[in-house]
C-alpha positions as CSV (number, residue, x, y, z in Angstrom):
1,M,53.5,-17.5,19.4
2,S,50.7,-19.7,20.4
3,M,51.0,-23.4,19.7
4,S,47.4,-24.1,20.3
5,D,46.9,-24.7,16.6
6,P,50.0,-26.6,15.4
7,L,48.7,-27.2,11.8
8,G,47.6,-23.6,11.4
9,D,51.0,-22.5,12.7
10,M,52.8,-24.8,10.2
11,L,50.7,-23.7,7.2
12,T,51.2,-20.0,8.2
13,R,54.9,-20.5,8.3
14,I,54.8,-22.1,4.8
15,R,52.7,-19.2,3.4
16,N,54.9,-16.6,5.0
17,A,58.1,-18.3,3.6
18,Q,56.5,-18.4,0.2
19,A,55.5,-14.8,0.3
20,R,59.1,-13.9,1.2
21,K,60.4,-16.1,-1.6
22,L,62.4,-18.3,0.9
23,A,63.5,-21.7,-0.4
24,S,62.7,-23.5,2.9
25,V,61.2,-23.0,6.4
26,T,61.4,-25.0,9.6
27,T,58.6,-26.0,12.0
28,P,58.7,-28.1,15.2
29,A,58.3,-31.8,14.4
30,S,55.4,-34.0,15.1
31,N,53.8,-37.1,13.6
32,L,50.6,-35.1,12.8
33,R,52.6,-32.4,10.9
34,A,54.6,-35.1,9.0
35,N,51.4,-36.8,7.9
36,V,49.9,-33.5,6.6
37,L,53.2,-32.7,4.9
38,E,53.1,-36.1,3.2
39,V,49.7,-35.2,1.7
40,L,51.0,-31.8,0.6
41,L,54.0,-33.4,-1.0
42,K,51.9,-36.0,-2.9
43,E,49.6,-33.2,-4.1
44,G,52.5,-31.1,-5.3
45,Y,52.2,-28.2,-2.9
46,I,55.7,-28.6,-1.4
47,R,58.9,-29.9,-3.0
48,S,60.1,-31.9,0.0
49,Y,60.5,-32.1,3.7
50,E,62.9,-33.8,6.1
51,R,63.0,-34.3,9.9
52,T,66.2,-33.1,11.5
53,E,67.4,-32.8,15.1
54,A,67.6,-29.1,16.1
55,A,69.0,-30.0,19.6
56,P,69.4,-33.2,21.6
57,G,65.9,-34.6,22.0
58,M,64.3,-31.8,20.0
59,S,63.5,-32.4,16.3
60,E,62.1,-30.1,13.7
61,I,61.0,-30.5,10.1
62,R,62.6,-28.5,7.2
63,I,60.1,-27.9,4.4
64,E,61.1,-26.9,0.9
């Protein structure tokens, strides 16, 4: 999977998870992604998100 478009990748993951009726999905963490998720949260498109540590020094964001 190409990471040349990190926002497109994150939005595709959210769309795919919704289509499969999954309650949550994870994506690699970044400040840019967190800022976009904050807007999506305020606008009511997502329920919540949280930053977690997937492995030492490697964080991800769990989106519901």
